[in-house]
Structures are given as C-alpha cells and as structure tokens.
C-alpha positions in Angstrom: -73.7 -13.7 -9.9 -75.1 -11.1 -12.2 -73.6 -7.7 -11.6 -73.8 -5.9 -15.0 -77.6 -5.4 -15.1 -77.5 -1.7 -14.4 -74.3 -0.8 -16.2 -74.0 0.9 -19.5 -71.2 -1.3 -20.6 -71.9 -3.8 -23.4 -71.5 -7.5 -22.9 -71.2 -10.4 -25.4 -74.9 -11.4 -25.2 -76.1 -7.9 -25.9 -73.7 -7.6 -28.9 -74.9 -11.0 -30.1 -78.5 -10.1 -29.9 -77.9 -6.6 -31.4 -76.0 -8.1 -34.4 -78.8 -10.6 -35.0 -81.6 -8.1 -34.7 -80.0 -5.6 -36.9 -79.2 -8.3 -39.5 -82.9 -9.3 -39.5 -84.0 -5.6 -40.1 -81.5 -5.2 -42.9 -82.5 -8.4 -44.6 -86.2 -7.5 -44.3 -85.5 -4.1 -45.9 -83.4 -5.6 -48.7 -86.1 -8.2 -49.4 -88.8 -5.5 -49.4 -86.8 -3.3 -51.8 -86.0 -6.3 -54.0 -89.6 -7.2 -54.1 -90.5 -3.6 -55.0 -88.1 -3.6 -57.9 -89.3 -7.0 -59.1 -93.0 -6.1 -58.9 -92.8 -2.6 -60.3 -92.4 -2.7 -64.1 -91.1 0.8 -64.4 -89.6 2.8 -61.6 -90.1 6.5 -62.2 -89.4 9.5 -59.9 -93.0 9.8 -59.0 -93.3 6.2 -58.0 -90.1 6.4 -56.0 -91.3 9.6 -54.3 -94.7 8.1 -53.5 -93.0 5.1 -52.0 -90.8 7.1 -49.7 -93.5 9.7 -48.9 -95.3 7.0 -46.8 -94.6 7.4 -43.1 -94.3 3.6 -42.6 -91.6 3.5 -45.3 -89.7 6.4 -43.7 -89.7 4.6 -40.4 -88.7 1.3 -42.0 -85.9 3.0 -43.9 -84.7 4.9 -40.7 -84.7 1.6 -38.8 -82.6 0.1 -41.5 -80.1 3.0 -41.4 -79.8 2.8 -37.6 -79.4 -1.0 -37.9 -76.6 -0.5 -40.4 -74.9 1.9 -38.0 -75.2 -0.5 -35.0 -74.1 -3.4 -37.1 -71.0 -1.6 -38.3 -70.1 -0.3 -34.9 -70.2 -3.8 -33.3 -68.7 -5.6 -36.2 -65.8 -3.2 -36.7 -65.1 -3.2 -32.9 -64.9 -7.0 -33.0 -62.6 -7.0 -36.0 -60.4 -4.2 -34.8 -59.9 -5.8 -31.3 -58.7 -8.9 -33.1 -56.4 -7.4 -35.6 -55.2 -3.9 -34.4 -53.2 -4.4 -31.2 -52.1 -0.8 -30.6 -54.8 0.7 -28.3 -54.3 4.3 -29.5 -54.5 3.3 -33.2 -57.5 1.1 -32.6 -59.3 3.9 -30.7 -58.6 6.3 -33.5 -59.8 3.9 -36.2 -62.9 3.1 -34.2 -63.6 6.8 -33.7 -63.3 7.5 -37.4 -65.5 4.5 -38.4 -68.2 5.4 -35.7 -68.1 9.0 -37.0 -68.6 7.8 -40.6 -71.5 5.5 -39.5 -73.2 8.4 -37.6 -72.8 10.8 -40.5 -74.3 8.1 -42.8 -77.4 8.0 -40.6 -77.7 11.8 -40.3 -77.4 12.3 -44.0 -79.9 9.5 -44.6 -82.2 11.1 -42.2 -82.1 14.5 -43.9 -82.5 12.9 -47.3 -85.3 10.6 -46.1 -87.4 13.3 -44.3 -86.8 15.8 -47.2 -89.1 13.8 -49.4 
C-alpha cells in the first residue's frame, strides 16, 4: 500500500533519485568547464565575462549550485544519521551545514547575476 504520495516527507527512493540527478548535473558542469579550459588557449577576464554573461550559462551554473546544495543536504544527512547518535547534536550540525549550503547558493546567485 502506498501512503506517502501526498506527503512532504522524503523517502529513500526520492533521495536516491535526487542524489543521482544532482550528480549528473554536477558532472556535466564539471565536464563543460573542463572542456572550456582545454579548448580556450588563454582565459582572460573578457572571455570569462562573456561566458558567464550568456543566459544559458547562468541557468546552467545556477542549476549546478542548487545541485551541490541538494547533494550536500542529503549526503550529510545520511552520514550524520549513521555517525552522530545524539539527536540534538545531529540536528544542530545539520542546521549549520544546511545554512552553509544555502548561503553558498545565495552568494553564488548574487555573484552569477552580477555579471
């Protein structure tokens, strides 16, 4: 019987799919950036600015930032539930790590859309 279809709680399958999807986005971004550095003989400020001025690149970079945040949230939740047994300490560490991941995305968003 399936009862969790309308709930907001995560389940193992959702975490599994999210981890895999975010990993694919992060690998695609890393391969793109690696290809950019290999194919560009000299990376100057103007070339770098032109790359990140493109709307598609901004969206791709933002998707990579959000993917990193989701990947960290789920991965650290899994690690912390395995190794930190005190619920209060685990909740505090999770809060701090989630806050850091969120700030990472917000700062990245301001830097990204400031170009």
